[in-house]
C-alpha positions as CSV (number, residue, x, y, z in Angstrom):
1,M,-9.7,-6.5,118.5
2,R,-8.2,-4.7,121.4
3,S,-11.5,-4.3,123.0
4,G,-10.3,-4.5,126.5
5,V,-7.6,-2.1,126.1
6,R,-10.0,0.3,124.3
7,V,-12.5,0.2,127.2
8,L,-9.8,1.0,129.8
9,A,-8.4,3.7,127.5
10,A,-11.9,5.2,126.9
11,L,-12.5,5.4,130.7
12,L,-9.2,7.4,131.0
13,V,-9.9,9.7,128.2
14,V,-13.5,10.5,129.3
15,G,-12.2,11.3,132.9
16,S,-9.6,13.7,131.5
17,A,-11.1,15.1,128.3
18,A,-11.5,18.6,129.6
19,S,-7.8,19.2,130.6
20,Y,-6.1,18.8,127.2
21,G,-5.2,21.6,125.0
22,L,-2.5,22.8,122.5
23,V,-1.1,26.2,121.3
24,A,1.5,25.6,118.5
25,A,3.7,27.9,116.8
26,G,4.5,26.5,113.2
27,T,4.9,22.9,114.4
28,A,3.2,21.0,117.3
29,Q,3.4,17.8,119.3
30,A,0.6,15.2,119.2
31,V,-1.9,15.4,122.1
32,A,-4.2,12.8,123.4
33,S,-7.4,14.8,122.4
34,P,-8.8,18.4,122.4
35,T,-11.3,19.5,125.0
36,G,-14.9,18.4,124.7
37,G,-16.1,15.2,123.1
38,C,-18.4,13.5,120.5
39,W,-22.0,12.9,119.9
40,T,-23.5,10.3,117.4
41,Y,-26.9,11.0,116.0
42,T,-29.1,10.8,112.9
43,P,-28.9,14.0,110.9
44,S,-32.0,15.8,109.9
45,A,-30.7,18.0,107.0
46,A,-27.6,18.3,104.8
47,A,-26.2,21.1,107.0
48,L,-23.5,20.1,109.4
49,D,-25.0,22.2,112.3
50,A,-28.5,21.2,111.8
51,P,-30.1,19.6,115.0
52,P,-30.4,15.9,115.1
53,A,-33.4,14.1,113.8
54,S,-32.7,11.4,116.5
55,D,-30.0,10.9,119.1
56,V,-27.9,7.7,119.1
57,S,-25.6,8.6,121.8
58,T,-27.1,8.9,125.3
59,S,-23.9,10.4,126.9
60,L,-20.8,12.4,125.8
61,G,-18.4,10.2,123.9
62,P,-14.6,10.5,123.8
63,W,-12.6,12.1,121.0
64,T,-10.3,8.9,121.0
65,T,-10.4,5.4,122.4
66,V,-6.8,5.2,123.0
67,A,-4.5,6.9,125.5
68,D,-2.8,9.2,122.8
69,G,-5.0,10.1,119.7
70,G,-2.2,12.0,118.0
71,Y,-4.2,15.2,117.4
72,T,-2.1,18.0,115.9
73,L,-2.6,21.4,114.2
74,T,0.4,22.9,112.4
75,T,1.0,25.7,110.0
76,A,4.0,26.0,107.5
77,G,4.8,28.0,104.5
78,A,5.2,31.8,103.9
79,T,5.5,34.3,106.7
80,A,5.0,37.5,104.7
81,V,1.9,39.3,103.6
82,G,0.8,38.1,100.1
83,G,1.9,34.6,100.7
84,E,0.0,31.4,101.7
85,R,0.2,29.5,104.9
86,T,-0.5,25.8,104.9
87,V,-2.6,24.4,107.8
88,T,-2.5,20.8,108.6
89,A,-4.8,19.0,111.1
90,T,-4.1,15.5,112.0
91,I,-6.0,12.8,113.9
92,G,-4.1,9.6,114.6
93,S,-6.9,7.8,116.3
94,G,-10.4,9.2,116.6
95,P,-13.8,8.0,117.8
96,V,-15.6,4.8,117.1
97,V,-18.5,5.6,114.5
98,S,-20.2,2.3,114.6
99,T,-19.8,-0.8,116.8
100,T,-22.0,-3.1,114.7
101,A,-21.0,-2.4,111.0
102,A,-18.0,-1.2,108.8
103,V,-18.4,2.3,107.8
104,T,-17.3,4.4,104.9
105,G,-17.7,8.2,104.9
106,T,-16.4,11.8,105.0
107,A,-14.8,13.8,107.8
108,S,-15.3,17.4,107.6
109,F,-12.9,19.8,109.5
110,L,-14.0,23.0,110.5
111,L,-11.1,25.6,110.9
112,S,-11.0,29.3,111.8
113,V,-8.2,32.0,111.6
114,D,-8.2,34.8,114.1
115,G,-11.8,33.8,115.2
116,T,-13.2,33.7,111.5
117,A,-14.3,30.5,110.3
118,L,-13.0,29.5,107.0
119,A,-15.6,29.5,104.1
120,D,-15.6,25.7,103.4
121,P,-14.8,22.7,105.5
122,V,-11.8,20.6,104.6
123,E,-13.1,17.1,103.7
124,V,-11.2,13.9,104.0
125,P,-12.6,10.4,103.3
126,F,-12.4,7.6,105.8
127,T,-13.2,4.0,106.5
128,A,-13.4,1.8,109.6
129,D,-14.3,-1.7,110.7
130,A,-17.1,-2.3,113.1
131,G,-16.0,-1.2,116.6
132,D,-12.8,0.3,115.3
133,P,-11.9,4.0,115.6
134,V,-11.4,6.3,112.6
135,E,-7.7,6.5,112.0
136,D,-5.0,8.5,110.2
137,L,-6.9,11.5,109.0
138,V,-5.0,14.4,107.5
139,A,-6.5,17.6,106.4
140,E,-4.7,20.3,104.6
141,V,-5.8,23.8,103.4
142,D,-3.9,26.8,102.3
143,V,-4.7,30.1,104.0
144,P,-3.8,33.4,102.5
145,I,-1.8,35.9,104.6
146,A,-3.7,39.3,104.5
147,A,-2.0,41.2,107.3
148,A,1.2,41.4,109.3
149,G,1.2,40.6,112.9
150,A,0.3,37.5,115.1
151,H,-2.1,35.0,113.8
152,Q,-4.0,32.0,115.3
153,V,-5.5,29.0,113.6
154,R,-8.1,26.9,115.6
155,L,-9.8,23.6,115.0
156,D,-13.5,24.3,115.7
157,A,-15.0,20.9,115.1
158,V,-14.8,17.7,113.1
159,Y,-18.0,16.0,111.6
160,L,-17.9,12.3,110.6
161,D,-20.7,11.4,108.1
162,V,-21.7,8.1,107.1
163,P,-24.5,8.5,104.5
164,G,-25.0,4.7,104.0
165,Q,-26.0,4.2,107.7
166,S,-27.6,7.7,108.1
167,L,-25.0,8.4,110.9
168,R,-23.2,11.6,111.7
169,V,-20.7,12.1,114.7
170,A,-20.1,15.6,115.7
171,C,-16.8,16.2,117.8
172,N,-16.1,19.7,119.2
173,G,-15.3,21.6,122.4
174,Q,-18.6,20.8,124.0
175,G,-18.0,19.3,127.4
176,S,-21.4,17.9,128.2
177,G,-23.9,15.6,126.3
178,T,-27.5,15.1,127.0
179,A,-30.2,13.7,124.7
180,G,-32.3,16.4,123.5
181,G,-30.2,19.0,125.5
182,P,-26.8,20.5,125.2
183,N,-24.3,18.4,123.3
184,P,-21.9,18.7,120.6
185,A,-24.7,18.3,117.9
186,T,-27.0,21.0,119.5
187,T,-24.7,23.4,121.2
188,P,-21.3,23.2,119.5
189,L,-18.2,24.9,121.0
190,P,-14.8,25.4,119.3
191,T,-12.0,23.2,120.5
192,D,-8.7,24.5,122.3
193,L,-6.5,23.0,119.6
194,T,-4.7,26.0,118.1
195,S,-1.6,26.9,116.2
196,S,0.0,30.4,116.0
197,Y,2.4,32.1,113.6
198,N,3.6,35.6,113.0
199,A,3.7,37.4,109.7
200,V,5.7,40.4,108.5
201,A,4.8,43.0,105.7
202,S,7.5,41.6,103.3
203,A,10.4,39.4,103.1
204,T,13.7,41.3,103.7
205,A,17.4,40.6,103.5
206,V,19.4,43.0,105.4
207,V,23.3,43.0,105.2
208,T,24.4,43.7,108.8
209,A,28.2,43.7,108.2
210,V,30.9,43.4,105.5
211,A,34.2,42.5,106.9
212,D,36.9,45.0,106.2
213,Q,34.4,47.4,104.6
214,A,33.0,50.6,105.9
215,V,29.8,50.3,104.0
216,L,27.1,47.4,103.9
217,D,26.3,47.3,100.2
218,A,29.8,46.6,98.8
219,G,32.5,44.1,99.0
220,R,35.5,42.6,97.2
221,P,36.4,38.9,96.8
222,S,37.2,37.3,100.1
223,D,35.2,39.8,102.2
224,V,32.8,38.1,104.5
225,V,29.2,39.3,104.5
226,S,26.7,38.9,107.3
227,V,22.9,38.8,106.4
228,D,19.8,38.8,108.4
229,L,16.7,37.3,106.6
230,T,13.0,37.7,107.6
231,G,9.7,36.8,105.9
232,L,10.9,33.6,104.3
233,A,9.1,30.3,104.3
234,S,9.0,28.4,107.5
235,S,11.9,25.9,108.2
236,A,12.7,26.0,104.4
237,A,16.1,25.9,102.5
238,A,17.1,29.2,101.0
239,S,19.9,30.0,98.5
240,L,21.9,33.2,98.4
241,Q,23.2,34.5,95.1
242,L,25.2,37.6,93.9
243,C,23.7,38.7,90.5
244,S,24.7,41.4,88.0
245,T,22.2,43.8,86.4
246,A,22.2,41.4,83.3
247,D,20.9,38.7,85.8
248,V,24.1,36.6,85.6
249,C,24.1,35.1,89.1
250,T,26.7,33.1,91.2
251,T,25.7,31.0,94.3
252,V,27.4,32.2,97.4
253,G,25.7,30.1,100.2
254,D,22.5,28.5,101.5
255,V,20.7,28.5,104.8
256,V,17.8,26.8,106.4
257,T,15.2,29.2,108.0
258,E,13.5,29.1,111.5
259,P,9.9,28.2,111.9
260,D,9.1,32.0,111.8
261,G,10.8,32.4,108.5
262,S,13.9,34.1,109.9
263,A,17.6,33.2,109.4
264,T,21.1,34.7,110.1
265,T,23.9,33.6,107.9
266,T,27.3,34.6,106.4
267,F,29.1,34.1,103.1
268,M,32.3,35.0,101.5
269,V,32.3,37.0,98.2
270,P,33.9,34.5,95.6
271,A,36.5,35.4,93.1
272,G,34.0,34.5,90.4
273,A,31.3,36.8,91.4
274,P,30.1,39.3,88.7
275,V,32.0,42.6,89.2
276,G,29.9,45.8,89.4
277,T,26.7,47.1,90.6
278,G,24.3,44.1,91.3
279,I,22.0,42.5,93.7
280,L,22.1,40.1,96.5
281,R,19.3,37.6,95.9
282,V,17.6,35.2,98.4
283,D,15.2,32.6,97.3
284,D,13.5,29.8,99.2
285,G,11.4,28.5,96.3
286,T,8.3,30.3,97.7
287,S,9.6,33.7,98.4
288,R,12.3,35.8,96.7
289,V,13.9,39.0,98.0
290,D,16.7,41.2,96.4
291,T,18.8,43.9,97.9
292,G,21.4,46.1,96.3
293,F,25.1,44.9,96.5
294,T,28.2,45.9,94.5
295,V,31.1,43.5,93.9
296,L,34.4,45.5,93.7
297,G,37.0,44.7,91.1
298,A,40.7,45.4,91.0
299,Q,41.4,49.0,92.2
300,T,42.8,51.2,89.4
301,V,43.9,54.8,88.7
302,V,44.0,56.8,85.5
303,A,46.4,59.8,85.6
304,A,47.0,63.1,83.5
305,E,49.9,65.4,83.8
306,A,49.6,69.2,83.6
307,L,52.8,71.4,83.7
308,E,53.1,74.3,86.0
309,T,55.9,76.8,86.2
310,D,58.0,75.0,88.8
311,S,56.0,71.6,89.3
312,T,53.8,69.2,87.5
313,V,50.2,68.4,88.7
314,V,49.2,64.9,88.5
315,T,45.5,64.3,88.3
316,L,44.6,60.9,89.6
317,T,41.0,59.3,88.9
318,G,40.3,56.0,90.8
319,T,37.9,53.3,90.5
320,G,37.2,50.0,92.3
321,W,38.3,51.2,95.7
322,D,36.8,50.4,99.0
323,P,33.9,53.0,99.5
324,Q,33.9,55.6,102.2
325,R,37.4,55.1,103.1
326,P,40.4,57.5,102.7
327,V,43.3,57.1,100.1
328,I,46.7,58.5,100.9
329,I,48.7,59.7,97.7
330,R,52.5,60.1,98.2
331,G,55.5,60.6,95.9
332,Y,58.4,58.1,96.0
333,A,61.9,58.1,94.7
334,G,61.3,54.6,93.2
335,T,58.8,52.5,91.5
336,D,57.2,51.0,94.5
337,S,56.4,51.9,98.2
338,S,59.5,50.3,99.4
339,A,61.5,53.3,98.0
340,E,62.1,56.5,100.1
341,A,59.1,59.0,100.1
342,T,60.0,62.4,98.6
343,S,59.3,65.8,99.9
344,D,56.2,66.4,97.8
345,P,53.3,67.0,100.2
346,D,50.9,64.1,100.8
347,V,47.4,64.2,99.7
348,V,44.4,62.5,101.5
349,V,41.1,62.1,99.5
350,D,38.0,60.2,100.5
351,V,36.5,57.6,98.3
352,D,32.9,58.0,97.3
353,A,30.0,55.5,97.7
354,T,30.8,54.0,94.3
355,G,34.4,53.3,94.9
356,G,35.8,56.2,93.0
357,F,37.9,59.4,93.7
358,T,39.5,62.1,91.9
359,A,42.6,64.0,93.4
360,D,45.4,66.3,92.2
361,F,49.0,65.8,93.4
362,E,51.7,68.3,92.9
363,V,55.2,67.0,92.0
364,S,58.0,69.5,92.6
365,D,60.7,67.2,93.9
366,E,63.0,66.1,91.1
367,D,63.7,62.7,92.8
368,T,60.0,61.8,92.5
369,E,59.7,58.8,90.0
370,S,56.2,57.5,90.9
371,V,53.0,58.5,92.6
372,I,51.3,55.7,94.7
373,A,47.7,55.7,95.8
374,D,47.5,53.6,99.1
375,Q,44.2,52.4,100.9
376,A,44.6,50.9,104.3
377,R,42.0,47.9,105.2
378,S,41.6,46.3,108.6
379,A,44.3,43.6,107.8
380,S,45.9,44.7,104.6
381,H,46.6,47.4,102.1
382,I,45.6,47.9,98.5
383,G,47.0,50.3,96.2
384,A,48.0,51.6,92.6
385,V,51.3,53.1,91.2
386,Y,51.7,55.7,88.5
387,L,55.1,56.4,87.0
388,I,55.5,60.1,86.1
389,S,56.9,61.3,82.9
390,G,59.8,63.0,84.5
391,V,59.2,66.6,83.2
392,I,58.7,68.8,86.3
393,G,57.6,72.5,85.5
394,G,58.5,74.3,82.3
395,A,55.1,76.0,81.4
396,V,55.3,79.4,79.5
397,T,53.6,82.1,81.5
398,D,52.5,85.5,79.9
399,D,53.7,88.8,81.5
400,P,50.6,91.2,81.2
401,T,53.0,94.2,82.0
402,D,55.1,93.8,79.0
403,P,53.1,95.4,75.9
404,D,55.7,94.0,73.3
405,E,55.4,90.5,74.5
406,D,52.5,89.3,72.5
407,D,53.2,91.9,69.7
408,P,54.4,90.0,66.4
409,T,55.6,93.2,64.9
410,T,58.1,94.0,67.6
411,D,61.8,94.5,66.6
412,D,63.1,92.8,69.6
413,P,62.0,89.1,69.4
414,A,64.3,88.1,72.2
415,G,62.8,90.5,74.7
416,D,64.6,93.3,76.8
417,A,68.2,93.4,76.1
418,D,68.8,94.9,79.4
419,T,67.6,91.8,81.3
420,P,69.7,88.9,79.9
421,G,68.3,85.4,80.6
422,S,64.8,86.5,81.0
423,T,63.6,84.6,77.9
424,V,61.6,81.5,78.8
425,T,62.6,78.6,76.6
426,T,60.1,75.9,76.1
427,P,61.2,72.4,75.4
428,G,61.7,71.9,71.7
429,S,61.8,75.7,70.9
430,V,64.7,77.5,69.2
431,T,65.9,80.9,70.3
432,T,67.5,83.3,67.7
433,P,70.1,85.9,68.8
434,D,69.5,89.7,68.2
435,V,71.0,90.8,64.8
436,V,71.2,94.7,64.1
437,P,71.8,95.3,60.2
438,P,74.5,98.0,59.3
439,D,73.1,101.4,58.5
440,D,74.9,101.6,55.0
441,I,73.4,98.5,53.7
442,P,69.8,98.9,52.4
443,L,67.2,96.5,53.6
444,P,66.2,93.8,51.1
445,G,62.8,93.9,49.7
446,D,60.3,91.3,50.1
447,V,61.8,87.9,49.4
448,P,59.8,84.8,49.9
449,V,61.6,82.6,52.5
450,E,60.8,79.0,52.8
451,E,61.3,77.7,56.3
452,P,62.2,74.1,56.7
453,E,59.8,71.9,58.5
454,S,60.8,71.4,62.2
455,E,61.6,67.8,62.7
456,T,59.8,66.6,65.8
457,P,62.0,64.2,67.8
458,A,60.7,60.7,67.8
459,A,58.9,59.8,71.0
460,T,61.0,57.7,73.3
461,T,59.4,54.2,73.8
462,A,59.8,53.1,77.4
463,E,60.4,49.5,78.2
464,A,57.2,47.7,79.1
465,D,57.1,46.9,82.8
466,L,54.7,44.7,84.7
467,S,54.1,44.3,88.5
468,V,52.6,41.4,90.3
469,S,50.9,41.9,93.7
470,E,48.4,40.0,95.9
471,A,49.5,36.6,94.9
472,H,47.7,33.9,96.8
473,L,46.2,30.3,96.5
474,D,42.5,30.1,96.3
475,G,40.7,26.6,97.2
476,H,40.2,24.4,100.2
477,T,41.2,21.0,101.2
478,T,39.0,18.1,99.8
479,L,38.2,14.8,101.2
480,G,40.1,13.1,98.5
481,E,43.2,15.1,99.2
482,L,43.1,14.0,102.9
483,F,43.3,10.5,101.6
484,G,46.1,10.9,99.2
485,G,44.3,12.5,96.1
486,A,46.0,15.1,94.1
487,P,45.7,18.6,95.7
488,E,44.2,21.3,93.6
489,R,44.4,25.0,94.0
490,D,43.9,28.2,92.0
491,L,46.9,30.7,92.0
492,V,45.3,34.1,91.9
493,F,47.5,37.3,91.5
494,L,47.1,40.9,90.3
495,V,49.1,42.0,87.3
496,E,49.5,45.8,86.6
497,N,51.3,47.6,83.8
498,V,53.5,50.2,85.5
499,G,55.3,51.0,82.3
500,D,54.5,53.6,79.6
501,T,53.3,51.4,76.7
502,T,50.7,49.0,76.2
503,V,51.5,45.3,76.9
504,D,49.7,42.8,74.8
505,N,49.3,39.2,76.2
506,P,52.5,39.0,78.3
507,I,54.0,35.6,79.0
508,V,53.2,34.0,82.4
509,R,55.5,31.5,83.9
510,V,54.7,29.3,86.8
511,T,56.3,26.2,88.5
512,V,55.7,24.4,91.7
513,G,58.7,22.8,93.4
514,R,60.1,21.5,96.7
515,T,62.5,24.6,96.8
516,D,62.3,28.3,95.9
517,D,65.1,28.1,93.3
518,V,63.1,26.3,90.6
519,E,62.9,27.8,87.1
520,P,59.3,28.8,86.3
521,E,57.8,27.4,83.0
522,V,55.4,29.0,80.6
523,V,51.7,28.2,81.3
524,P,48.8,28.5,78.9
525,V,47.1,31.6,80.5
526,E,46.0,34.5,78.4
527,V,46.3,38.1,80.0
528,K,44.4,40.8,78.2
529,A,46.1,43.7,76.8
530,L,47.1,46.1,79.6
531,D,47.4,49.9,79.0
532,P,49.9,52.0,81.2
533,G,48.4,51.8,84.7
534,E,45.9,49.1,84.0
535,Q,45.4,46.0,86.1
536,A,44.1,42.4,85.5
537,V,43.3,39.5,87.7
538,V,45.0,36.3,86.6
539,T,44.0,32.8,87.7
540,V,46.2,29.8,87.1
541,P,45.0,26.2,88.1
542,L,47.6,24.1,90.0
543,E,47.7,20.5,90.9
544,L,50.2,18.5,93.0
545,P,50.9,14.8,92.6
546,M,49.1,12.1,94.6
547,A,49.9,11.5,98.2
548,A,51.9,14.9,98.3
549,F,52.7,16.2,101.5
550,G,54.8,19.0,103.1
551,T,55.6,22.6,101.9
552,Y,55.8,23.4,98.3
553,H,56.9,26.7,96.7
554,V,55.0,28.2,93.7
555,V,57.4,30.4,91.7
556,G,56.0,32.7,89.0
557,Q,57.0,35.4,86.7
558,V,55.0,37.7,84.5
559,G,57.1,39.5,81.8
560,D,60.9,39.9,82.0
561,T,61.4,42.4,84.8
562,G,62.0,41.9,88.5
563,L,58.7,43.4,89.5
564,G,56.9,40.6,87.8
565,A,58.5,37.9,89.9
566,F,56.6,36.3,92.9
567,Q,56.6,33.3,95.2
568,V,53.7,31.6,97.3
569,E,54.0,28.8,99.8
570,W,51.7,25.7,99.5
571,T,51.5,23.4,102.4
572,T,49.5,20.2,102.4
573,Y,49.3,17.0,104.4
574,P,47.1,13.8,103.6
575,W,46.1,13.3,107.2
576,G,43.4,10.7,106.3
577,L,46.2,8.7,104.6
578,F,48.5,8.9,107.8
579,A,45.4,7.7,110.0
580,L,44.9,4.7,107.7
581,N,48.6,3.6,107.9
582,A,48.6,3.9,111.6
583,L,45.4,1.9,111.6
584,A,47.0,-0.7,109.4
585,L,50.0,-0.9,111.9
586,V,47.7,-1.4,114.8
587,L,45.8,-4.2,113.1
588,L,49.2,-6.0,112.1
589,A,50.2,-5.9,115.6
590,V,47.0,-7.4,116.7
591,G,47.1,-10.1,114.1
592,I,50.8,-11.1,115.1
593,R,49.7,-11.3,118.8
594,H,46.6,-13.5,117.8
595,R,48.9,-15.8,115.6
596,V,51.4,-16.2,118.6
597,T,48.6,-16.9,121.0
598,E,47.1,-19.4,118.5
599,R,50.4,-21.2,118.1
600,R,50.8,-21.5,122.0
601,R,47.3,-22.9,122.1
602,V,47.9,-25.5,119.6
603,A,51.1,-26.6,121.1
604,A,49.4,-27.1,124.5
605,A,46.6,-29.0,122.8
606,A,49.2,-31.3,121.2
607,L,50.4,-32.6,124.6
608,P,49.4,-36.2,125.2
609,A,46.4,-36.6,127.5
610,V,44.8,-39.6,129.4
611,G,43.1,-42.0,127.0
612,D,45.1,-40.6,123.9
613,A,46.7,-43.1,121.4
614,D,50.1,-41.7,122.4
615,A,49.6,-41.9,126.3
616,V,52.6,-43.4,128.0
617,V,50.5,-45.4,130.4
618,D,47.7,-47.4,128.8
619,T,45.0,-47.2,131.4
620,E,42.8,-50.0,129.9
621,A,45.8,-52.4,129.9
622,A,46.7,-51.4,133.5
623,E,43.0,-52.1,134.7
624,A,43.0,-55.4,132.9
625,W,46.3,-56.4,134.6
626,W,45.0,-55.5,138.0
627,A,41.8,-57.5,137.4
628,Y,43.8,-60.6,136.4
629,R,46.0,-60.2,139.3
630,A,43.0,-60.1,141.7
631,G,41.5,-63.2,140.1
632,V,38.4,-61.5,138.7
633,G,39.3,-61.2,135.1
634,P,41.0,-63.1,132.3
635,K,44.6,-62.9,131.3
636,P,45.3,-59.8,129.2
637,S,46.2,-60.5,125.5
638,D,47.6,-58.4,122.6
639,P,45.0,-56.7,120.6
640,V,44.1,-58.1,117.2
641,V,44.1,-55.7,114.2
642,V,41.4,-56.5,111.7
643,P,41.6,-55.0,108.2
644,V,38.6,-52.9,107.0
645,G,36.1,-55.0,105.1
646,F,36.9,-58.3,107.0
647,T,34.8,-60.1,109.6
648,T,36.4,-60.4,113.1
649,V,37.3,-64.1,113.9
650,A,38.1,-65.0,117.4
651,P,41.8,-66.2,117.7
652,P,42.7,-69.6,118.9
653,P,43.3,-69.9,122.5
654,P,47.0,-69.2,123.4
655,P,49.2,-72.1,124.7
656,E,49.9,-72.2,128.3
657,E,52.9,-70.1,128.7
658,P,54.2,-67.9,131.4
659,M,52.0,-64.9,131.9
660,S,53.1,-62.0,129.8
661,G,49.8,-60.0,128.7
662,E,49.8,-56.5,127.2
663,A,52.4,-54.0,128.5
664,V,51.1,-51.4,130.8
665,V,53.7,-48.8,129.8
666,D,53.8,-48.2,126.0
667,L,57.4,-47.8,125.3
668,D,56.8,-46.1,121.7
669,A,54.5,-43.7,123.3
670,A,57.0,-43.0,126.1
671,E,59.7,-42.1,123.5
672,T,57.4,-39.8,121.6
673,W,56.6,-38.0,124.8
674,W,60.2,-37.5,125.7
675,R,61.0,-36.4,122.2
676,R,58.1,-33.7,122.3
677,R,59.3,-32.6,125.7
678,A,62.8,-32.0,124.3
679,E,61.5,-30.0,121.4
680,R,59.4,-27.7,123.5
681,S,62.3,-27.2,125.9
682,G,64.4,-26.3,123.1
683,S,61.9,-23.8,121.7
684,H,61.5,-22.2,125.1
685,A,65.2,-21.8,125.5
686,S,65.5,-20.0,122.1
């Protein structure tokens, strides 16, 4: 079996055994063989490194008998301290243990890490026929990672034991072999087959950037987050999740690590991620690492008004805003920022690390109807609107220089009569004019007086008003949509109660049409109860008919006011369906061309040829005629037609008549030929 090839390969291997080696990082390519060689002997004791009882080899044997022995040493698994690294040693084709008998035994792989031998060898069973090498040996062992830094695994030796024949083959890095002298059995040396890897102290996930954010630990839906990973398993698939403090997680991406356990990836914060303080979790099945990350919800403000003498101070408290980014607060003469700004001075406030802020805005301009907080992002703006009550100033102030102001026994409840108009009237209060009784009328005694209860005017209920902003379509083109499937998207928008009353479950109307003048229809979407100034994110699933293409208009309305109306364009094209139609047209053109070519070929094949039954000139008759004329053949005669199933009988000799014979020109064939020629000429003319 392959003996001639093995002898030649063995000579090549012995001559070059000292020149092979390998240093691998995580993975390795197969090599012919390590340095050194093998020595066969009879063992004297159970220990692998015990001296031989007797030598079988007389010279150093090769690691392999083929040109490429397929020797590899690789490591895979964890790359952080505390994990385990799996070491794999492979021998594709090893030495020949016995040339005379089949063998069954155990291969013991001796490995070391950073120069320290493992406590136990890795044992693998093997079998081989007489004269055949040991093949397809794979040894695996898990090595714990105890320290950070660079590490090296080395194959020190391989011992092949056959107890039934009292044989042992020692293969290692020893490059000489002498019976009773230095050889792999008496003076073992480690091989040069190694594999290296680096370990880190712990697995980490570091956010390096958040698009449109000034911080690295927070983002809102649609923000793109960049992450650097280290210390994960080598060449492993890892998942990324955003999790809440209640361990509710949403998968946001996945990545395959490099051989050293590192990776760089990005993901977009989805609309369904749990809002609030949470974590970014990375898990590769072996290692898991968490890092803090906050998902920002809709930005909101809560306002409170305090009356001053000539102004009203509005205290705004915001939540859910982009951290570490300023917010500008302005007064406007309308209900949105499209109105003209009033003369009230702007206020700039910084948002803290949690996305919150508190600021006081003084309203003194009577034209001010709303106070708007605006935050500029890199590519957009976010904001919130507060509609003020309309009362500016009017607070009562005490005059400490007037001793009678707070005295309930004063005879002048209206104040100093010498300074008319000095009395401050608060809203809802009643002033009483000064009354001086005549001197000649005695004052009445104590008479109980029942004062009527003051009627408090009913609070004016403002009309509920809802505002819609940030309307957009969420989703992406699918493979089915490209080939005519029904396109599907999620309509996402922000609803805010800009009125003064709580709105409970407002009606949402949405319609998709070719034009923007379609009337929106009620959709089954529930919106939570919104207090004044409160916001909510609403999602409406939409679907177009199959094979839809072009631009569509999504028209919506929340509530009944103009602020609740919105429009979004939706453009879709089934490019895959267009490509299939174009391919069908090309195939149709090819088929038509093939059909025309085939018809021309059939028409050409239908032309009479020499020897055909419809040939105008009968060549056999012509040859018979010329032979008769030359006196070398009989007189031609008409052919005799014999019905199928009857025996041919020679006709009686014809009477002596003037020579006629078979016609050389077949008139019927000639007529057929002319008719076909006329038909072809007519088709060409058309």
